N, C-alpha and C positions, 0 to 999 in steps of 0.2 A: 623114470616115472616121477622121481623127486624133482627133476628139472622141469618137467611138464607142469607139475603142480605149482612150482615157484613162478613159472612163467605166466600162468593163468592168474595167480594172485597178484603178480605185478601189473598185469593188464587191467585187472579189476580195480586196483588202487589208482592206476593212471587215469582210468575212466571216471572214477569218482572225483578225483582232483580236478579234471577238466570240467566236469559237470558243476562242481562247486564254483570254479572260476567264472564260468559262464553265468551262473546265477548271481554272483556278486556284481558282475559287469552290468547285467540287465537291470538289477536293482538300483545301482548307482545312476544308470541312465534315466530310469524312471524318476529317481529323486531329483536329478538336475532338471528334468522336464517339468516336474511338479512344482518347483520353485517358482515363486511370483516375482517378476521384475517390477521394481518400484521406479516409476517415471513420473515426470512433472509436466504440465502444460499451462499455457497462459491464455486467459480469456481473449477471444477474438482472433487468435492465432491458429495455425494448423499443427496437427500431430500425426506422425507416421508410426505405425506399429512395425517394429523392426524384425519382422519375419516374412520372408518372401513366399509368395504363392505363385508358382510358375504356371501350372496348368489348372489345378482345381483346389479349392479350399473353402473355408467358411470363417466368418468372424462372429463370435458369440459375445453377448454382453449380459453379465449378471444373471438374474432370474428370467430375463427376456428370452435367453437362448439365442438362436441364430438371427442375426440382423443383416448379414450380407452373405451371398454365395457366389462362387465363381466356378464355372464349368469349362472343360476343355474346348477350345475354339471360340469361347465367348470373351470379348474384350471388356465387356461391362460387368455389371453386378446386379443382384436383385436385393433391394432393401426392404426389409419386412417391417421395420419400425418407422412410423411416419415422422417422428422427431428428428430422424437422421436423413431425411430426404434432402437431396441437393447438397449435402454436406459430406457424405461418405462415398468414397470411390476408390478404385484399385489403380494405382499409378502404373501405366503401361511401360514405363521405363524401369523403375526400381522394383516393381511388382509388390509394393507394400500397400496395405490398406491405409488410407489417409483420411483423417477427420478434420474438416475445416470449420472455421468460426466457432471455436470451442466455447462451451458454456460451463458454468460452475457445476450444473447437474449432470454433465457428461462424465463426471468422475465415477470410478467403479473398476471392477475386474473385468478385463476383456480376454478372450481366449482365441488365438489365431490357430486354426487347424490347417495344417499343410497336408492335404490328403495324398499328394504325390509321394511324400516321404513318411507318411504315418506319424507325423510329429505334431505335438500341441505345445504352444507357448502361451503362458498366462502372464498378463501385464496389468499391474495395479496403476491406474491413471488418476493423479490428483491434479485438480485444476485450480489455479490461483488468479486473482486479479493483480494487475501491476500496482505496487504499493503507492499510496498517495504521497505528495510532497509535504514534509513537515512545515508547520507554521509557527512563527514566533509571535504568540498571541499577546504578550505583555512584556513591557520593558520598564522596569522600575529603577530609575536612576538613583533614587534616594537610598536604596539598598544594594545597588549594583547587581540586580538579578533579572533574569529572563525566564519565561515559561515557554518551552517548546512542546508542541502537541501534534498529533496525527490521528487520522481516522483509523479506528481499529478494525482489523479484518483477520481472517484465518492466518494464524502463525506469523503475525506482524510483531516485530520488536522495535522499540524506540531506544536509541543509545546516545548518550552525551560523550563527546571526546575532547580532551585537551591534547592537541597534536594527534598522536596515535594511541594515547592512553585512554582507556575507558574509565570515565568518572562514575557513570551511573547508567542503569538500563532497566527497562520494564517491559512486560508483555502481560496479556490477560486473555483468558478464554471467554470473558464477558464482551461480546462484540458490539454491545449497545453503547458502552462507555468508551470515550476516546482515551487514547493513551497520552500522558503528559509527564513532563519532568521539569523541575525548577533548578536553574543553575545560579548559584550565588558565588560571586567571584571576589577574592581578596585583591586589594590594590596591587600587591607585589607580584601577583600572578597574572595580571591582566594584559601583559605583554604577549602571553601565549595566544595561539589560535584555537578557538573553540568551535565545535561543529555539532550539529544535531543530525543523526542518521536514522532513517526509517528503513527497515528491510524485512523481506520475507524470502522463502526459498527460491523465488524466481526473479526478484528485482530489488533495488535499493535506491533511495533518494537521500541527497545530502544538502543541508542548508548551513552556511556559516552563521554563527551567532553574532549579531551586531554589538558593538561596544557601547554600553550605556554609561560607563564611568571612565574617568581618566586614570593614569597609571597609579595615582596616589589613592585611588578608591573613592574619589569625590565625583560629583556629577561632571560630565564632559562640558567643556566650554562651549562647544557647539550646541549641546542641549540647553545650557543656561542661556545662550544667545537666542536660541529659538523661543524659549519661554519669555525672555525679556521683550523680544519683538512682538510676541503675541499679546503680552500685557499692554504694551505701548499702543498697539492697534486697537485693543479694546477701549483704552482710555480715550483715544482720538475719536472713536465712534461715539462714545458717550458724550463727549464734548460737543460734537457736531449735532447730536440729537437734542441735547439739553440747552445749548446756547440760545437758539431762537426763542425758546420758552422763557428763559430768564430775561432776554431783551424785551419780549412782550410784556412781561410782568412789570419791568421797570418803567416802560412807557405808560402802561395803564396807571400805575401808582402816581406817576408825575402829573398825568392829566387829572387824576382825582384831586391832587393837592391844589392845582390851579383852579379847579372848579370851585372848591370850598373857599378859596381866598376871594374870588370875584363875588361869590354870593354874600359874603360878609360885608364887603364895601357897599354894595347896593342897599342892604338893609340900614346901614349907618346913614347914608344920604337921605333916605326916606324919612328917617327919624328927624334929622335936622330940619327938613322942609316942613314937616308937620309942627 
């Protein structure tokens, strides 16, 4: 009798343990499935939602709900939201939903429902523009400095490097104002290579900073030569424009003096005759 009681108790404990393990596994699976995958897309390019829909399934988008449905035996899809027309399709090879010609406002939470396996995959899509190329907008040789700037957009950072060393960096959530950094270089350090880098999570652009000064920290000979040539050209132009006027004035004054002399001689002759 005692053996039978012990066996029943052991069976009950074993059943409870198995039930507990099954609950834990189910809960962990639901937790994994409820996690949102963070992904990035680029404006104008395509993006594939990495969850296969073999026979049937749906694609949901935020509060809009279902925007595409796939049924058994159907190769295509039904798009319910007009803004996705001709851009959303199911790849017949990979069986991934693919969204082409991405736009900034395509960002949001998508849910791929794999009806065959009873699986749901949530994907947070963030869409970025390709970052603009930085511009060196000012080169002041008198202070050996340059200003590097770039159009500010979502999560853009502007960084100044000396070689691989970061000298300065900036970013701003104010997308109206461009990002800019000033680089002032001491003469002893001008042998180094300086670069200006604009980056965001999907792209980066690099521009080498031009040398405005010589190694001793003074204006480059090339810059001085350019300025000298510029001044010389301006002087020549002024001379060409002013010279004809000066010649004309000289001729006019000479004629005026000759006229006065002849007039005086005639008056004197008339007085003698009288």
